[in-house]
N, CA, C and O of each residue as an XYZ file, in Angstrom:
860
protein
N      15.628     -6.099     -2.706
C      15.721     -5.362     -4.023
C      13.994     -4.761     -4.125
O      12.844     -5.157     -3.935
N      14.625     -3.751     -4.487
C      13.034     -2.182     -4.499
C      12.501     -2.477     -5.589
O      13.393     -2.943     -6.297
N      11.077     -2.465     -6.391
C      10.825     -2.224     -7.786
C      10.262     -1.016     -8.181
O       9.331     -0.756     -7.418
N      10.376     -0.360     -8.835
C       9.808      0.571     -9.221
C       8.540      0.223    -10.533
O       8.804      0.163    -11.734
N       7.232      0.038     -9.947
C       6.404     -0.440    -10.728
C       6.320      0.291    -11.857
O       6.636      1.481    -11.838
N       5.918     -0.272    -12.897
C       5.480      0.695    -14.544
C       4.254      1.523    -14.150
O       3.131      1.391    -13.662
N       5.180      2.551    -14.685
C       4.506      4.335    -14.782
C       4.993      4.776    -13.895
O       4.594      5.941    -13.891
N       5.950      4.565    -12.669
C       6.572      5.148    -11.491
C       7.835      4.999    -11.696
O       8.274      4.017    -12.294
N       8.622      5.997    -11.205
C       9.914      5.999    -11.074
C      10.775      5.724    -12.329
O      10.359      6.212    -13.379
N      11.943      4.993    -12.359
C      12.198      5.056    -13.666
C      11.642      3.675    -14.321
O      12.268      3.466    -15.361
N      10.974      2.972    -14.144
C      10.462      1.874    -15.147
C       9.619      2.601    -16.003
O       9.133      3.701    -15.741
N       9.449      1.913    -17.101
C       8.305      2.263    -18.217
C       6.746      2.661    -17.997
O       5.988      2.308    -17.093
N       6.485      3.587    -19.213
C       5.141      3.928    -19.054
C       4.896      3.639    -20.531
O       4.691      4.563    -21.317
N       4.912      2.507    -20.870
C       4.558      2.195    -22.263
C       3.311      1.294    -22.464
O       3.029      0.571    -23.419
N       2.728      1.497    -21.462
C       1.190      0.122    -21.717
C       0.087      1.178    -21.377
O       0.088      2.227    -20.732
N      -0.926      0.421    -22.126
C      -2.512      1.196    -21.628
C      -3.123      0.971    -20.500
O      -4.059      1.658    -20.090
N      -2.674      0.061    -19.954
C      -3.773     -0.690    -18.720
C      -3.015     -0.208    -17.450
O      -1.855     -0.603    -17.333
N      -3.492      0.533    -16.561
C      -2.378      0.303    -15.059
C      -3.289      0.059    -13.908
O      -3.796      0.866    -13.128
N      -3.388     -1.319    -13.984
C      -4.458     -1.981    -13.060
C      -3.508     -2.616    -12.085
O      -2.352     -2.859    -12.433
N      -4.036     -2.950    -10.626
C      -3.401     -3.426     -9.768
C      -3.219     -5.104    -10.292
O      -2.221     -5.755     -9.982
N      -4.361     -5.679    -11.138
C      -3.572     -7.249    -11.808
C      -3.045     -7.160    -12.751
O      -2.941     -8.245    -13.324
N      -2.477     -6.073    -13.423
C      -0.978     -5.909    -14.098
C      -0.152     -5.960    -13.210
O       0.745     -6.802    -13.272
N      -0.247     -5.023    -12.100
C       1.224     -5.279    -11.000
C       1.202     -6.540    -10.273
O       2.201     -6.875     -9.637
N       0.319     -7.159    -10.298
C       0.651     -8.497     -9.333
C       1.335     -9.320    -10.691
O       2.246    -10.132    -10.531
N       0.885     -9.063    -11.760
C       1.278    -10.037    -12.291
C       3.145     -9.698    -12.587
O       4.084    -10.448    -12.855
N       3.061     -8.558    -12.424
C       4.229     -7.829    -13.117
C       5.525     -8.550    -12.025
O       6.593     -9.061    -12.360
N       4.936     -8.351    -10.629
C       5.939     -8.776     -9.503
C       6.585    -10.234     -9.773
O       7.733    -10.677     -9.806
N       5.192    -10.800     -9.963
C       5.288    -12.429     -9.711
C       6.242    -12.925    -11.133
O       6.735    -14.015    -10.843
N       6.556    -12.617    -12.183
C       6.779    -12.297    -13.502
C       8.290    -12.380    -12.752
O       9.015    -13.375    -12.791
N       8.609    -11.098    -12.050
C      10.149    -10.474    -11.462
C      10.764    -11.591    -10.792
O      11.937    -11.966    -10.766
N       9.557    -12.112    -10.172
C      10.251    -13.106     -8.803
C      10.436    -14.844     -9.328
O      10.722    -15.899     -8.762
N      10.039    -14.355    -10.935
C      10.260    -16.242    -11.415
C      11.066    -15.691    -12.472
O      11.325    -16.683    -13.153
N      11.753    -14.450    -13.151
C      12.778    -14.377    -13.541
C      14.142    -14.761    -13.128
O      14.925    -15.597    -13.579
N      14.254    -13.509    -11.660
C      15.081    -13.621    -11.049
C      15.547    -15.017    -10.158
O      16.507    -15.155     -9.400
N      14.458    -16.016    -10.563
C      14.417    -17.208     -9.811
C      14.695    -16.764     -8.136
O      15.714    -17.243     -7.638
N      14.098    -16.147     -7.530
C      14.083    -15.923     -6.001
C      13.142    -16.984     -5.285
O      12.182    -17.682     -5.612
N      13.874    -16.762     -4.183
C      13.468    -17.409     -3.046
C      13.062    -17.121     -1.762
O      13.680    -16.160     -1.303
N      12.239    -17.606     -1.003
C      11.802    -17.296      0.322
C      11.792    -15.798      0.453
O      12.246    -15.063      1.330
N      11.230    -15.583     -0.520
C      10.475    -13.986     -0.922
C       9.274    -13.378     -0.081
O       8.101    -13.727     -0.213
N       9.863    -12.163      1.036
C       8.828    -11.759      1.934
C       8.785    -10.088      0.964
O       9.649     -9.254      0.692
N       7.592    -10.186      0.736
C       7.095     -8.791      0.069
C       6.334     -7.868      0.967
O       5.333     -8.123      1.636
N       6.971     -6.793      0.861
C       6.653     -5.546      1.521
C       6.014     -4.466      0.486
O       6.483     -3.984     -0.545
N       4.983     -4.301      1.029
C       4.087     -2.811      0.257
C       3.599     -1.792      1.016
O       2.602     -1.896      1.730
N       4.223     -0.867      0.900
C       3.374      0.243      1.476
C       2.313      1.033      0.887
O       2.332      1.189     -0.334
N       1.346      1.579      1.614
C       0.153      2.306      1.183
C      -0.528      1.406      0.250
O      -0.723      0.210      0.470
N      -0.870      2.026     -0.779
C      -1.814      1.488     -1.866
C      -1.026     -0.014     -2.368
O      -1.636     -0.697     -3.190
N      -0.096     -0.353     -2.019
C       0.658     -1.657     -2.281
C       0.400     -2.741     -1.522
O       0.949     -3.821     -1.744
N      -0.652     -2.512     -0.340
C      -0.947     -3.327      0.646
C      -1.995     -4.002     -0.512
O      -1.550     -5.118     -0.781
N      -3.192     -3.731     -1.267
C      -3.951     -4.217     -2.184
C      -3.148     -5.592     -2.877
O      -3.468     -6.779     -2.822
N      -1.890     -4.877     -3.595
C      -0.999     -5.801     -4.374
C      -0.334     -7.022     -3.510
O       0.138     -8.017     -4.059
N      -0.352     -6.844     -2.193
C       0.395     -7.714     -1.360
C      -0.870     -8.995     -1.121
O      -0.562    -10.187     -1.080
N      -2.313     -8.495     -0.977
C      -3.408     -9.028     -1.029
C      -3.768     -9.657     -2.339
O      -4.439    -10.688     -2.299
N      -3.364     -9.110     -3.621
C      -3.745    -10.369     -4.439
C      -2.481    -11.028     -5.025
O      -2.506    -11.967     -5.821
N      -1.494    -10.498     -4.596
C      -0.181    -11.454     -4.584
C      -0.504    -12.996     -4.283
O      -0.493    -13.946     -5.066
N      -0.835    -12.953     -2.714
C      -0.918    -13.886     -2.139
C      -2.152    -14.822     -2.483
O      -2.062    -16.016     -2.200
N      -3.388    -14.291     -3.129
C      -4.469    -15.018     -3.289
C      -4.238    -15.423     -4.898
O      -5.073    -16.209     -5.346
N      -3.314    -15.020     -5.705
C      -3.179    -15.367     -7.008
C      -1.877    -16.378     -6.973
O      -1.862    -17.427     -7.618
N      -0.719    -15.909     -6.088
C       0.487    -16.474     -5.911
C       1.291    -17.095     -4.953
O       2.520    -17.060     -4.891
N       0.492    -17.679     -4.195
C       1.083    -17.742     -2.576
C       2.316    -18.558     -2.580
O       3.058    -18.554     -1.597
N       2.582    -19.285     -3.679
C       3.779    -20.273     -3.668
C       5.034    -19.355     -3.950
O       6.199    -19.712     -3.771
N       4.516    -17.782     -4.544
C       5.976    -17.522     -4.980
C       6.461    -16.416     -3.711
O       7.366    -15.644     -4.029
N       5.826    -16.284     -2.085
C       6.266    -15.591     -1.077
C       5.975    -16.294      0.238
O       4.796    -16.287      0.591
N       6.754    -16.826      0.925
C       6.836    -17.011      2.038
C       6.204    -16.225      3.402
O       5.936    -16.707      4.502
N       6.030    -14.451      2.783
C       5.621    -13.833      3.903
C       5.029    -12.469      3.565
O       5.825    -11.776      2.932
N       3.828    -11.879      3.816
C       3.582    -10.308      3.056
C       3.506     -9.189      4.093
O       2.833     -9.265      5.121
N       3.947     -8.574      3.881
C       4.115     -7.242      4.903
C       3.292     -5.852      4.526
O       3.685     -5.103      3.632
N       2.546     -5.692      5.020
C       2.091     -4.069      4.657
C       2.537     -2.931      5.640
O       2.382     -3.035      6.857
N       3.039     -1.958      5.102
C       3.579     -0.780      5.932
C       2.370      0.407      5.899
O       2.060      0.845      4.791
N       1.758      0.875      6.973
C       0.980      1.429      7.123
C       0.081      1.583      6.029
O       0.184      2.413      5.125
N      -1.109      0.434      6.226
C      -2.322     -0.092      5.218
C      -3.016     -1.102      5.685
O      -2.790     -1.890      6.603
N      -3.857     -0.993      4.971
C      -5.022     -2.193      5.461
C      -5.607     -1.905      6.874
O      -6.045     -2.853      7.526
N      -5.630     -0.934      7.261
C      -6.329     -0.399      8.701
C      -7.828     -1.130      8.833
O      -8.272     -1.781      9.778
N      -8.467     -0.787      7.520
C      -9.907     -0.600      7.783
C      -9.894     -1.615      6.284
O      -9.233     -1.212      5.326
N     -10.536     -2.702      6.205
C     -10.353     -3.646      5.385
C     -11.650     -2.895      4.346
O     -12.808     -2.798      4.752
N     -11.365     -2.587      3.473
C     -12.593     -2.032      2.700
C     -14.038     -2.608      2.081
O     -14.298     -3.767      1.756
N     -14.531     -1.923      2.048
C     -16.635     -2.408      1.454
C     -16.791     -1.354      0.484
O     -16.134     -0.340      0.252
N     -17.891     -1.884     -0.051
C     -18.434     -1.040     -1.132
C     -18.982      0.330     -0.598
O     -19.512      0.289      0.512
N     -18.926      1.461     -1.204
C     -19.053      2.465     -0.951
C     -20.624      3.077     -0.850
O     -21.479      2.681     -1.642
N     -20.872      3.891     -0.001
C     -22.361      4.380     -0.297
C     -22.538      5.483     -1.336
O     -21.551      5.944     -1.908
N     -23.455      5.804     -1.527
C     -23.668      6.696     -2.402
C     -23.484      8.228     -1.889
O     -23.807      9.169     -2.613
N     -23.039      8.378     -0.826
C     -22.504      9.618     -0.593
C     -20.744      9.684     -0.609
O     -19.998     10.600     -0.955
N     -20.480      8.468     -0.145
C     -19.019      8.400     -0.396
C     -18.320      8.094     -1.840
O     -17.119      8.028     -2.102
N     -19.419      7.934     -2.671
C     -19.144      7.781     -4.366
C     -18.877      8.913     -4.546
O     -17.879      9.185     -5.213
N     -19.856     10.132     -3.896
C     -20.040     11.382     -4.674
C     -18.798     11.809     -4.424
O     -18.151     12.291     -5.354
N     -18.212     11.706     -3.064
C     -16.964     12.413     -2.276
C     -15.800     11.873     -3.076
O     -14.760     12.525     -2.994
N     -15.798     11.012     -3.682
C     -14.637     10.270     -4.038
C     -14.574     10.992     -5.326
O     -13.743     11.883     -5.502
N     -15.876     10.450     -6.716
C     -15.663     11.445     -7.705
C     -15.596     12.983     -7.434
O     -15.190     13.722     -8.330
N     -15.867     13.336     -6.587
C     -15.098     14.693     -6.439
C     -13.874     14.997     -6.256
O     -13.478     16.022     -6.812
N     -13.162     14.409     -5.643
C     -11.831     14.509     -5.251
C     -11.023     13.914     -6.847
O     -10.001     14.446     -7.280
N     -11.769     12.670     -7.586
C     -11.107     12.624     -9.038
C     -11.517     14.003     -9.592
O     -10.411     14.544     -9.601
N     -12.123     14.655     -9.921
C     -12.572     15.761    -10.618
C     -11.470     16.850    -10.405
O     -10.922     17.468    -11.318
N     -11.205     17.008     -8.972
C      -9.804     17.894     -8.551
C      -8.698     17.522     -8.874
O      -7.826     18.301     -9.258
N      -8.523     16.029     -8.752
C      -7.246     15.850     -9.853
C      -7.181     16.002    -11.116
O      -6.046     16.278    -11.504
N      -8.314     15.896    -12.265
C      -8.329     15.831    -13.297
C      -8.119     17.204    -13.263
O      -6.951     17.376    -13.613
N      -8.686     18.345    -13.005
C      -8.324     19.889    -13.063
C      -7.216     20.161    -12.522
O      -6.842     21.150    -13.152
N      -6.273     19.876    -11.596
C      -5.777     20.479    -10.651
C      -4.979     19.342    -10.068
O      -5.102     19.199     -8.851
N      -3.832     18.135    -10.986
C      -3.808     17.530     -9.912
C      -2.463     18.146     -9.094
O      -2.648     18.147     -7.877
N      -1.309     18.606     -9.463
C      -0.196     19.312     -8.588
C      -0.867     19.858     -7.284
O      -0.473     19.522     -6.167
N      -1.930     20.742     -7.505
C      -2.422     21.341     -6.591
C      -3.101     20.418     -5.509
O      -2.998     20.564     -4.291
N      -3.703     19.595     -6.067
C      -4.816     18.463     -4.892
C      -3.690     17.766     -4.559
O      -3.320     18.256     -3.492
N      -2.868     16.810     -4.909
C      -1.994     16.346     -4.089
C      -1.270     16.622     -2.904
O      -1.078     15.980     -1.871
N      -0.738     18.307     -3.516
C      -0.123     18.512     -2.210
C      -0.848     18.963     -1.023
O      -0.335     19.344      0.029
N      -2.262     18.872     -1.337
C      -3.285     19.701     -0.441
C      -3.519     18.169      0.238
O      -3.315     17.789      1.391
N      -3.814     17.751     -0.444
C      -4.484     16.225      0.263
C      -2.949     15.585      1.267
O      -3.110     15.049      2.363
N      -1.789     15.744      0.744
C      -0.640     15.338      1.637
C      -0.835     16.210      3.077
O      -1.214     15.794      4.172
N      -0.461     17.480      2.694
C      -0.095     18.023      3.933
C      -1.430     17.926      5.193
O      -1.302     18.063      6.410
N      -2.805     17.621      4.334
C      -4.151     17.382      5.465
C      -4.634     16.579      5.707
O      -5.764     16.516      6.191
N      -3.412     15.115      5.253
C      -4.236     13.899      5.268
C      -2.484     12.452      5.691
O      -2.566     11.276      6.047
N      -1.401     13.174      5.463
C      -0.808     12.171      5.722
C       0.302     12.041      6.953
O       0.955     11.114      7.432
N       0.157     13.543      7.223
C       1.289     13.649      8.416
C       0.787     14.495      9.245
O       0.339     15.619      9.020
N       0.911     13.688     10.611
C       0.095     14.327     12.028
C       0.794     15.648     12.316
O       1.938     15.709     11.867
N       0.373     16.661     12.934
C       0.737     18.165     13.635
C       2.019     17.172     14.488
O       1.954     15.950     14.616
N       3.155     18.061     15.004
C       4.086     18.787     14.123
C       4.532     18.267     13.079
O       5.312     17.397     13.469
N       4.505     18.274     11.779
C       5.337     16.920     10.876
C       6.859     17.732     10.565
O       6.851     18.962     10.629
N       7.651     17.292     10.360
C       9.314     17.634      9.312
C       8.734     18.029      7.998
O       8.252     17.185      7.242
N       8.786     19.671      7.630
C       8.822     19.880      6.392
C       9.530     19.528      5.690
O       9.106     19.014      4.655
N      10.715     19.622      5.883
C      11.595     18.787      4.538
C      11.247     17.289      4.031
O      11.658     16.911      2.934
N      10.246     16.202      5.117
C       9.862     15.119      4.542
C       8.262     15.442      4.350
O       7.737     14.349      4.141
N       7.574     16.151      4.337
C       6.589     16.381      3.825
C       6.863     16.772      2.527
O       6.508     16.070      1.580
N       7.788     18.399      2.293
C       7.932     18.286      0.711
C       8.798     17.409     -0.234
O       8.840     17.516     -1.459
N       9.583     16.394      0.652
C      10.027     15.265     -0.544
C       8.845     14.398     -0.510
O       9.187     13.478     -1.252
N       7.944     14.199     -0.195
C       7.124     13.275     -0.706
C       5.764     14.103     -1.535
O       5.058     13.601     -2.411
N       5.660     15.442     -0.989
C       4.965     15.732     -2.176
C       5.440     16.006     -3.706
O       4.732     15.951     -4.711
N       7.313     16.426     -3.592
C       7.884     16.208     -4.719
C       7.998     14.903     -5.340
O       8.460     14.954     -6.480
N       7.713     13.775     -4.918
C       7.379     12.748     -5.591
C       6.267     12.204     -5.954
O       6.187     11.272     -6.755
N       4.957     12.966     -5.163
C       3.927     13.270     -5.805
C       3.334     13.805     -7.303
O       2.527     13.314     -8.092
N       4.067     14.951     -7.304
C       4.274     15.650     -8.387
C       5.067     14.981     -9.412
O       4.511     15.178    -10.492
N       5.986     14.366     -9.535
C       6.971     14.297    -10.569
C       5.930     12.946    -10.843
O       6.797     12.116    -11.114
N       4.901     12.357    -10.924
C       4.483     11.505    -11.574
C       3.624     11.509    -12.588
O       2.642     12.120    -12.168
N       3.425     11.158    -13.738
C       2.676     11.267    -14.771
C       0.911     11.266    -14.205
O       0.284     10.374    -13.633
N       0.457     12.715    -14.662
C      -0.972     12.638    -13.740
C      -2.162     11.721    -14.199
O      -3.070     11.171    -13.575
N      -1.699     11.782    -15.957
C      -3.230     10.646    -16.234
C      -2.680      8.985    -15.989
O      -3.508      8.219    -16.482
N      -1.684      8.358    -15.454
C      -1.250      7.539    -15.007
C      -1.463      7.564    -13.719
O      -1.515      6.371    -13.419
N      -1.581      8.033    -12.996
C      -1.752      8.096    -11.226
C      -3.267      7.990    -11.232
O      -3.935      7.242    -10.519
N      -3.684      8.801    -12.092
C      -5.272      8.854    -11.498
C      -6.151      7.406    -12.130
O      -7.220      6.875    -11.830
N      -5.073      7.118    -13.151
C      -5.839      5.281    -13.344
C      -5.289      4.540    -12.500
O      -6.122      3.681    -12.205
N      -4.141      4.343    -11.810
C      -3.952      3.845    -10.815
C      -4.644      4.073     -9.701
O      -5.234      3.118     -9.195
N      -4.705      5.144     -9.197
C      -6.023      5.303     -8.222
C      -7.407      4.835     -8.451
O      -8.157      4.543     -7.520
N      -7.753      4.762     -9.742
C      -8.990      4.306    -10.142
C      -9.104      2.800     -9.931
O     -10.134      2.318     -9.458
N      -7.786      1.858    -10.367
C      -7.652      0.679    -10.129
C      -7.763      0.365     -8.581
O      -8.029     -0.731     -8.088
N      -7.543      1.375     -8.015
C      -7.254      0.882     -6.350
C      -8.853      1.235     -5.494
O      -9.279      0.818     -4.417
N      -9.474      2.206     -6.545
C     -10.711      2.283     -5.674
C     -11.698      0.352     -6.127
O     -12.403     -0.471     -5.545
N     -11.290      0.492     -7.018
C     -12.023     -0.919     -7.701
C     -11.594     -2.114     -6.915
O     -12.281     -3.135     -6.940
N     -10.357     -2.032     -6.134
C      -9.949     -3.385     -5.658
C      -9.895     -3.139     -4.315
O      -9.689     -4.162     -3.662
N      -9.976     -2.424     -3.860
C     -10.150     -1.843     -2.247
C     -11.368     -2.347     -1.872
O     -11.306     -2.924     -0.786
N     -12.503     -2.336     -2.401
C     -13.723     -2.759     -2.445
C     -13.520     -4.136     -1.907
O     -14.256     -4.484     -0.984
N     -12.516     -5.066     -2.410
C     -12.530     -6.377     -2.591
C     -11.494     -6.607     -1.332
O     -10.719     -7.536     -1.558
N     -11.334     -6.055     -0.232
C     -10.004     -6.042      0.495
C     -10.755     -7.646      1.521
O     -10.082     -8.626      1.841
N     -12.390     -7.427      1.852
C     -12.353     -8.106      2.990
C     -12.362    -10.001      2.135
O     -12.063    -11.078      2.649
N     -12.793     -9.703      0.840
C     -13.330    -11.092      0.043
C     -11.795    -11.555     -0.180
O     -11.748    -12.776     -0.326
N     -10.333    -10.839     -0.258
C      -9.169    -11.228     -0.163
C      -8.756    -12.092      0.709
O      -8.186    -13.153      0.454
N      -9.083    -11.584      1.962
C      -8.139    -11.509      2.961
C      -8.511    -12.787      3.594
O      -7.774    -13.412      4.357
N     -10.187    -13.286      3.087
C     -10.153    -14.571      3.607
C      -9.967    -15.347      2.678
O     -10.883    -16.167      2.622
N      -8.685    -15.580      1.379
C      -8.334    -16.446      0.501
C      -7.091    -16.018      0.813
O      -6.319    -16.082     -0.144
N      -6.431    -15.428      2.245
C      -5.162    -15.138      2.248
C      -4.219    -16.758      2.446
O      -4.867    -17.665      2.968
N      -2.994    -17.019      2.102
C      -2.860    -18.476      2.632
C      -1.274    -18.248      3.691
O      -0.682    -19.131      4.312
N      -0.986    -17.041      3.613
C      -0.200    -16.403      4.853
C      -0.645    -15.356      5.920
O      -1.607    -14.644      5.630
N      -0.275    -15.260      6.652
C      -0.713    -14.294      8.126
C      -0.276    -12.750      7.640
O       0.869    -12.399      7.354
N      -1.396    -11.977      7.621
C      -1.343    -10.338      7.281
C      -0.071     -9.821      7.983
O      -0.394     -9.587      9.148
N       1.195     -9.549      7.794
C       1.573     -8.880      8.744
C       1.620     -7.246      8.679
O       1.774     -6.970      7.489
N       1.557     -6.124      9.401
C       1.219     -5.016      9.129
C       2.358     -4.158     10.444
O       2.351     -4.415     11.648
N       3.171     -3.217      9.795
C       3.679     -2.257     10.059
C       3.257     -0.701     10.400
O       3.387      0.169      9.539
N       2.984     -0.547     11.094
C       1.929      0.861     11.067
C       1.959      1.492     11.859
O       1.917      1.137     13.036
N       2.061      2.889     11.359
C       2.132      4.110     12.235
C       0.702      4.315     13.386
O      -0.319      3.750     12.993
N       0.634      4.776     14.210
C      -0.645      4.876     15.201
C      -1.494      5.264     14.353
O      -1.169      6.062     13.474
N      -2.625      4.818     14.447
C      -3.924      4.908     13.976
C      -5.058      3.884     14.002
O      -5.023      3.207     15.029
N      -5.801      3.655     13.377
C      -7.312      3.138     14.099
C      -6.954      1.598     13.684
O      -8.006      0.988     13.870
N      -6.235      0.931     13.339
C      -5.787     -0.409     13.049
C      -6.603     -1.111     13.889
O      -6.364     -0.960     15.087
N      -7.620     -1.935     13.549
C      -7.908     -2.883     14.679
C      -8.047     -4.221     14.267
O      -8.766     -4.680     13.380
N      -7.434     -4.661     14.862
C      -6.480     -6.419     14.942
C      -7.594     -7.039     14.927
O      -7.753     -7.713     13.908
N      -8.656     -7.078     15.874
C      -9.532     -8.076     15.918
C      -9.992     -8.387     14.747
O     -10.042     -9.508     14.240
N     -10.499     -6.886     14.100
C     -11.431     -7.101     13.157
C     -10.568     -7.651     11.595
O     -11.076     -8.365     10.730
N      -9.349     -7.151     11.586
C      -8.340     -7.921     10.783
C      -8.119     -9.516     10.769
O      -8.026    -10.205      9.753
N      -8.047    -10.013     12.250
C      -8.235    -11.180     12.650
C      -9.604    -11.912     11.968
O      -9.748    -13.102     11.690
N     -10.408    -10.970     11.823
C     -12.013    -12.007     11.631
C     -12.015    -12.134     10.170
O     -12.580    -13.083      9.627
N     -11.303    -11.061      9.397
C     -11.182    -11.898      7.826
C     -10.236    -12.280      7.463
O     -10.397    -12.773      6.346
N      -9.041    -12.354      7.870
C      -8.079    -12.929      7.512
C      -7.509    -14.820      7.640
O      -6.699    -15.308      8.429
N      -7.963    -15.202      7.018
C      -8.124    -16.510      7.318
C      -6.784    -17.283      7.763
O      -6.841    -18.142      8.643
N      -6.013    -17.071      7.355
C      -4.529    -17.039      7.950
C      -4.053    -16.140      9.236
O      -2.966    -16.384      9.761
N      -4.690    -15.354      9.604
C      -4.258    -14.587     10.614
C      -3.886    -13.112     10.232
O      -3.834    -12.742      9.059
N      -3.580    -12.137     11.510
C      -2.976    -10.801     11.121
C      -2.392    -10.881     12.308
O      -2.838    -11.612     13.192
N      -0.855     -9.804     12.523
C      -0.251     -9.369     13.764
C       0.189     -7.835     13.049
O       0.751     -7.779     11.955
N      -0.139     -6.722     13.796
C       0.521     -5.747     13.392
C       1.134     -5.098     14.749
O       0.590     -5.044     15.852
N       2.710     -4.511     14.279
C       3.249     -3.998     15.035
C       3.472     -2.327     14.495
O       3.558     -1.982     13.316
N       3.531     -1.496     15.603
C       3.405     -0.372     15.634
C       4.667      0.359     15.842
O       5.560      0.014     16.616
N       4.660      1.936     14.689
C       6.019      2.745     14.842
C       5.333      3.798     15.404
O       4.789      4.464     14.523
N       5.132      4.228     16.547
C       4.559      5.473     17.717
C       4.892      7.062     17.034
O       6.030      7.508     16.887
N       3.867      7.640     16.737
C       4.083      9.140     16.409
C       4.662      9.395     14.917
O       5.588     10.168     14.671
N       4.056      8.719     14.087
C       4.758      9.130     12.762
C       3.372      9.085     11.860
O       2.389      8.415     12.174
N       3.455      9.793     10.859
C       1.936      9.692      9.785
C       2.071      8.190      8.987
O       2.189      7.081      9.506
N       2.009      8.561      7.479
C       1.942      7.731      6.492
C       3.167      7.001      6.217
O       3.176      5.891      5.685
N       4.359      7.737      6.643
C       5.327      7.492      6.223
C       6.399      7.149      7.574
O       7.271      7.839      8.102
N       6.069      6.230      7.759
C       7.202      5.951      9.520
C       8.581      5.659      8.999
O       9.601      5.883      9.650
N       8.555      5.046      7.552
C      10.147      4.304      7.041
C      11.126      5.767      7.146
O      12.271      5.654      7.585
N      10.545      7.288      6.669
C      11.292      8.239      6.336
C      11.214      8.891      7.627
O      12.180      9.580      7.958
N       9.990      8.764      8.597
C       9.805      9.868      9.675
C      10.872      8.959     10.600
O      12.011      9.424     10.654
N      10.739      8.296     10.990
C      11.483      7.341     11.766
C      12.303      6.229     11.333
O      11.896      5.155     11.777
N      13.063      6.177     10.794
C      13.669      4.989     10.116
C      14.423      3.516     11.361
O      14.248      2.297     11.331
N      15.366      4.525     12.448
C      15.375      3.711     13.170
C      14.068      2.786     13.763
O      14.026      1.578     13.528
N      13.283      3.293     14.347
C      12.065      2.596     14.741
C      11.753      1.471     13.947
O      11.598      0.293     14.271
N      11.671      2.170     12.584
C      10.822      1.695     11.187
C      11.660      0.153     11.342
O      10.960     -0.821     11.618
N      13.010     -0.024     11.178
C      13.900     -0.870     10.715
C      13.300     -1.924     11.857
O      12.773     -3.001     11.577
N      13.490     -1.389     13.217
C      13.483     -2.309     14.152
C      12.066     -3.020     14.366
O      11.922     -4.126     14.887
N      11.144     -2.280     13.924
C       9.701     -3.096     13.791
C       9.849     -3.780     12.507
O       9.032     -4.699     12.446
N      10.467     -3.702     11.612
C      10.231     -4.514     10.330
C      10.948     -6.108     10.532
O      10.472     -7.210     10.257
N      12.438     -5.693     11.194
C      12.861     -6.903     11.831
C      12.162     -8.002     12.889
O      12.217     -9.226     13.012
N      11.552     -7.033     13.507
C      10.916     -7.865     14.755
C       9.855     -8.820     13.949
O       9.709     -9.953     14.409
N       9.020     -8.418     12.656
C       8.269     -9.024     12.017
C       8.834    -10.090     10.688
O       8.154    -10.812      9.958
N       9.981     -9.921     10.703
C      11.039    -10.760      9.982
C      11.242    -12.170     10.854
O      11.251    -13.323     10.423
N      11.415    -11.661     12.320
C      11.484    -12.744     12.980
C      10.313    -13.753     13.148
O      10.399    -14.978     13.226
N       8.797    -12.691     13.200
C       7.740    -13.924     13.510
C       7.618    -14.692     12.148
O       7.372    -15.864     12.433
N       7.677    -14.550     10.963
C       7.523    -14.885      9.744
C       8.938    -16.137     10.224
O       8.779    -17.350     10.356
N       9.759    -15.653     10.336
C      11.016    -17.112     10.233
C      10.606    -18.197     11.467
O      11.156    -19.269     11.721
N       9.506    -17.589     12.119
C       9.027    -18.910     13.141
C       8.123    -19.433     12.931
O       7.722    -20.264     13.746
N       7.455    -19.191     11.825
C       5.866    -19.780     11.371
C       6.711    -20.924     10.474
O       6.100    -21.768      9.818
């Protein structure tokens, strides 16, 4: 099952709070309403923090959590200089959301040479979001990401990651993850391995499912 979280895709945009705590509760309520069993929760990018929150708040609702190109470096409190840079980015989003997300996507999310059609697809998806909602979600992400190390220490399940090539340090993840961590790589992709190399991504995901099944 694939979920459009509130405020994105075809889901409603009629709430006032756009926080990761709310999204975590949404997912848990969905699992209960559908009476789902043996749930493996998969989250791409910023949804990695939702995985951590789900497993610390509602560990009985899942049998496994899988991050997709995320949680490479557990977050920590920002320095004064880092905070200034982040606030500068938010100022740019406020003044020119469309242009800022396009520039950010091209400069940070795909290694050269990137498939232009895939890059443009991602940019189009970003631009289809309601800027006010997207910015509030990013603000919530900023808050919760600084608690990643703390949440990792409370995990009840192993943290599995399917990540593109990058700076994921498994030793550091295992240091913080009470229930351990495992990483499977999809080589030669950017931030979207599932659409850049779908066959390799699916194989990596199947491998992770097998690892969860052996627990």
